[in-house]
C-alpha positions as CSV (number, residue, x, y, z in Angstrom):
1,M,-10.5,6.5,7.0
2,I,-7.1,6.4,6.8
3,A,-4.4,8.7,7.9
4,L,-1.7,9.6,5.9
5,T,1.1,11.6,7.2
6,T,4.8,12.5,5.3
7,P,8.3,10.7,7.8
8,S,9.1,13.9,9.3
9,L,7.9,17.6,9.6
10,D,5.8,19.3,7.1
11,L,3.3,21.7,7.7
12,S,1.0,20.5,4.6
13,G,2.5,16.8,4.8
14,A,-0.8,15.7,5.8
15,L,-4.2,13.5,4.0
16,I,-6.4,12.6,6.8
17,S,-9.8,11.6,5.6
18,P,-13.0,10.0,6.9
19,N,-14.4,8.6,4.8
20,G,-11.2,7.1,2.7
21,R,-10.0,3.8,1.8
22,A,-7.3,0.9,2.6
23,I,-8.6,-2.1,0.6
24,A,-5.7,-5.0,0.3
25,Q,-4.6,-5.7,-3.6
26,T,-2.4,-7.8,-3.3
27,I,-1.3,-10.2,-0.7
28,N,1.4,-12.8,-2.2
29,R,3.1,-15.7,-0.3
30,R,7.0,-16.7,-0.5
31,A,6.6,-19.6,-1.4
32,N,7.4,-22.0,-4.8
33,R,7.1,-25.2,-6.4
34,V,9.9,-27.5,-7.9
35,A,9.7,-30.8,-9.9
36,V,12.5,-33.1,-9.3
37,L,12.8,-36.4,-10.8
38,D,12.0,-38.8,-8.3
39,L,8.9,-40.1,-9.2
40,T,7.9,-41.3,-5.8
41,I,8.0,-37.2,-4.6
42,G,6.9,-36.3,-7.6
43,A,7.3,-32.2,-6.4
44,V,9.5,-29.9,-3.5
45,A,7.2,-27.0,-1.7
46,V,9.8,-24.3,-0.1
47,D,7.9,-21.9,1.2
48,A,9.6,-19.0,3.2
49,G,6.8,-17.9,4.5
50,Y,4.3,-14.2,5.4
51,S,5.9,-11.6,5.6
52,G,3.8,-8.0,6.0
53,S,6.0,-5.8,3.2
54,D,3.9,-8.9,0.4
55,L,1.1,-6.3,1.2
56,E,0.1,-4.1,-1.4
57,L,-2.5,-1.5,-0.6
58,S,-5.3,0.0,-2.5
59,V,-6.3,3.5,-2.0
60,R,-9.6,5.6,-2.5
61,V,-10.3,8.7,-1.7
62,P,-12.7,10.3,-1.9
63,D,-12.1,14.2,-3.8
64,P,-15.9,16.0,-5.2
65,D,-13.3,18.7,-6.2
66,G,-10.3,17.8,-7.2
67,S,-8.1,19.3,-3.9
68,E,-7.3,15.5,-2.2
69,H,-5.5,14.9,-5.7
70,L,-2.9,18.3,-5.9
71,A,-2.3,17.2,-1.8
72,L,-1.7,13.0,-3.0
73,T,0.0,14.4,-6.2
74,R,2.3,17.2,-3.4
75,L,3.1,13.5,-1.1
76,I,4.5,11.4,-4.1
77,A,6.4,13.9,-6.3
78,L,8.5,15.3,-2.0
79,Y,8.8,11.7,-0.1
80,P,9.9,8.4,-1.5
81,T,7.8,7.3,1.7
82,M,4.7,7.4,3.6
83,I,3.4,6.3,6.7
84,L,-0.6,4.8,5.7
85,S,-2.6,4.5,9.6
86,C,-5.9,2.6,8.2
87,S,-8.5,0.7,10.2
88,R,-6.1,-2.8,8.4
89,G,-2.8,-0.9,11.4
90,C,0.0,1.5,10.7
91,Y,2.4,0.8,7.8
92,L,5.4,2.6,6.1
93,V,4.5,2.9,2.9
94,M,6.0,3.7,-1.6
95,L,3.2,5.2,-2.8
96,S,2.8,5.2,-7.1
97,G,-0.1,4.9,-9.7
98,L,-1.9,7.8,-9.2
99,G,-4.6,8.5,-10.2
100,Y,-8.3,10.1,-10.7
101,S,-12.0,8.9,-11.7
102,N,-15.5,8.3,-10.5
103,G,-15.2,11.3,-7.9
104,A,-12.4,10.1,-6.1
105,A,-8.3,10.6,-6.6
106,T,-7.2,6.7,-5.9
107,C,-3.4,5.6,-6.0
108,R,-1.4,2.0,-5.2
109,A,0.7,2.1,-1.8
110,S,3.3,-1.5,-1.4
111,V,4.1,-1.4,2.8
112,L,7.8,-1.5,3.2
113,E,7.4,-1.8,6.9
114,V,4.3,-2.8,9.4
115,L,4.5,-0.2,12.4
116,S,1.9,-1.3,13.5
């Protein structure tokens, strides 16, 4: 189950789907490796850790008649950020990449902040 809501009051600003899914698409760790000239070490690893904003979710909402796609189109056009609630948690997200395939509306949700 997923629920997408607007951060401000909008009577048509919610999309709730009992069969919707939000799957972790990208989970990055802020780390890099720097080669050094010292022959005994070879490289230095710099690990800055992980943050909730390193997560990108793939949202899929079953939509046999196209109405959910229209609702997502409206929400993406009107609101730069949305609140996404799913089994993984509750996030402030930025939606992008809206598409429709195999009877489902799909989009990407880039996490801006972990709410719970």
